[in-house]
N, C-alpha and C positions, 0 to 999 in steps of 0.2 A: 785498393783493393782491403787492403787489412782496416779500414776506416770505414769507408761501405758499410762492412760487416759487423761490426763494433757498435755502427747505428743503428743498425737492423734487428740486433740482437736487443737490443736496447729500446725500440719503440716496440718488441713484442713482449719485452718484459713488462715496461708498461702496461699495456695492452694487455699483460694477464692479472696485472695487480691493480688495475681500474675494472670495479665491480659492472654488469652489462648492466644498462639501463632497464630499466622494465618498461615494457611498450604504453607508452598512451593509449588507456581503456577505450573501445571502440564501444558509441552509442549503439547500434541494433544488435552487437554483443550482450550486452550490457540489458540490452530490452529482455533480450534469451536470458538470459539468467537468471532474472526478477521473477520470470514466468516459470519459467523450470525448478527454481530453487520454492516457490510459493507451493505450488502443487506437489512436490516433493515433501515440502516442509522440511528442508533441508537447511538447517542454519549453519553451515560452513560455506553453504554457496553466498546465503545468502548476506552474511558480515562481510565476507570477498565483494562483492554487489556493491554495498554499503561505501566501502573505503574507494572501490574503484571511480563509485557515482564523482564522490567527492575530489578525487582526481581529475578526472574530466572536468571538473566543473572549476580547479581552479590554474588546470594550463587553456582549455580553446581560450578562443581569441570571439569567437560567437554567443554572445549575450543570449539567445533563445536557445542553444544548446546549454549553458553553462543553467541555464531556469529550469531545462530541462531534467539535470542532471541533479541537479540540487532534490527539485521533485524524488526524482528516481529514487536517491538516497532515503528522501524521508519513509517514499512507499515501500521501499524495502525493510528500513528500519523499522515499522510498524506493522509489515510483517510477521517480524522475526521476533519480537519484544515477547509476545506471552507464550511460544513453541517452547514444547516441549525440552529441558536442557539448557533455558538459556534463565540463567538466578537473580532473583529481584534488581539485584545490584544495577548488572547490563540490563537489565529491560528498563529499568530508570532511565539512564547512560543514553540506552538509545530512543527513547521517546522525548528526552530535552533534545536529542541533538536532533530529531522530525520537528520540534518544533522550530527550532533558530532557522533549518534548511528552510522549510515551511514561511515563516514569516519575512526568512530575504527573499525568495518567488513574490512573495505581495508587494514587498517593497519597491521591486525594481518592475513589476507587472500587476500594479491597481485593478485591471480587470480579470485576473488569475481569479478564474470559479473553480478550476480543478484545487488548488492550491486552497482554497478558502473550504474545503467540503472538507477536504483529506486534513486536515487542519480542526479541524469539528472532530475528525474521529480519533486526532493523535489526545484530545483533551479530553472525552471521553474514556481513554485507553490511560492515559494521567490520572483520572478521578479513579480507575479501578488499583489503580496501581499505588497512591494515598494520598494524590495530592486534592485540593481542596475543591469539593462537589460545588460551594458557593461564588466562587474564583471562576473556576473553567466553564460549568455547567453553564452559565447567563452567556460566558464567552463565546460557547460552541454553537448556540442558538444563535446570537448575532452573526455569527459567522457562517451557519445556514442560508440566514434568511437575506443575506448580502450575497449569496452564491446565486441563489434560487432567480435572484434580480440581475441579477447579470447572464445569466445562462437557464435558465427558467424548462429548457429542453434537454441538459445532460443528464445521462441517466445516471451518471453518479451521482450528481447532485441529487435528484430524489432518494435513490441508491439510500444515501445518510441520513436523508430528512425521516424516511422512513425507518431505520437501526435506531436513531435517539430520538422518534417519536414513540417507538414499542418502550425505550429505557427509562423515558422521562414520565414523573409519577403523575395520574390522573390530576390529580388539582394545578397543577403547572401544564397544565394541555396534552398528555400523554395518553397514549389511547394503542390498542388491538386493532380497534377498526378504521382508527387512519392510516394508521401504518400498513395495513395490508393493501388500500387503497394505493399508499403512497410506492409503496412497491413493486405491484401491479403498474403502474404510470411508468414507475422505472424501466420494466421488463420491457412492456411496451416501446420505450426511448429503444432499448439494447435490440431490438427486432429492427427499428429503421437508421442502425447504427453499422454501417458495413467493419464486419468482422475483422477485416485488415486495414484500419484505417490508421493513420500514422497514432504512435503513444502518446495519453493513455488511452490505453480503452479497456483498461480489465471493468469486471467489478457483473459481470453475466453471472457466475457465479455465484458469489455473492451474493446476488437479487435473489438466487433458487435455495439459497440456505438458508438465509433472512426472513422470507415469507414462510417458507415449511416451519420453522421456528414462530411465527407466528401464529399461524394456522392451526399448530399443535397447543400455540394457550388459548387458543379459540375453542379450542376441541374436534378440529379438522382434524383426525388422523388417517381420513385418505389423503385429502388434499396436501398433507404434510408429504407424506410418501411420494408423491407426484411429483412433488417438487425437489425431494431429493432426491430421486431418480435423474430427473433432469440435470442437477445439479452434476451429480457422478457420468452422465453424459458428457462434460465438459472439464470433468475434472475425475477420470477413473477411477484413479488412486486414494482419493482423500478419506484418510484415515480419522479424522474429528467427522465424516459424514456417515461413514460404514461402521465405524466401532462405536462412534459416541450418541451420536443424533436418530438414528433407526433402531438401535436395540431401546433408548429413549421411550421411543414410540412404541416398542412392544410390550415396555415394563409396563407402561398408563391402561 
């Protein structure tokens, strides 16, 4: 009896000394955190989501779930990179990590239009962070062309094409008019995409925000304001829209 008690005490002591294992991240929960963190510009939530998405990618035995986890990590890092409170060094590291994750997705799924479109946007962000426009810009265009060839009716692909067209100089094919057409086509495709489709299903909010900025650049304040109103219906607490974009319209 005494030996049994000693053994029991030893087991309890060992259990107390062993740190509890962190549970494996759950994919549906990660998606919820991506969306909540983005809507609230919650840097801590997004940082944790990036880390947990990488954990899921490391431990899952399902290749498709691994691809989604890496894409999700890249998406959350892309959202996080330029939020207030994120230092330049962290922003650069986040974008480099997103670049690596998306290239791994493309390596394992050669037909991933989603990964190509998001990587094109990451390239644009890397240029903004001081990367080489001469190197990253043409590659972004190649990625978008390939994504459109793979999935011409993917609204996120059209969204990223519209954003790219808006920012590219006119001598290289950029145009606010063409950007407007692409963003309107993106929104039309979003109308056909069920709101509850399997993730990735982000982008409706972004399409309204970017179309509003394109219309503002073209001098259509009323049109821009209508798009911002639509964006706020989707993300009512968007400080970027409420406190930056709308006031910019009022100052012009």
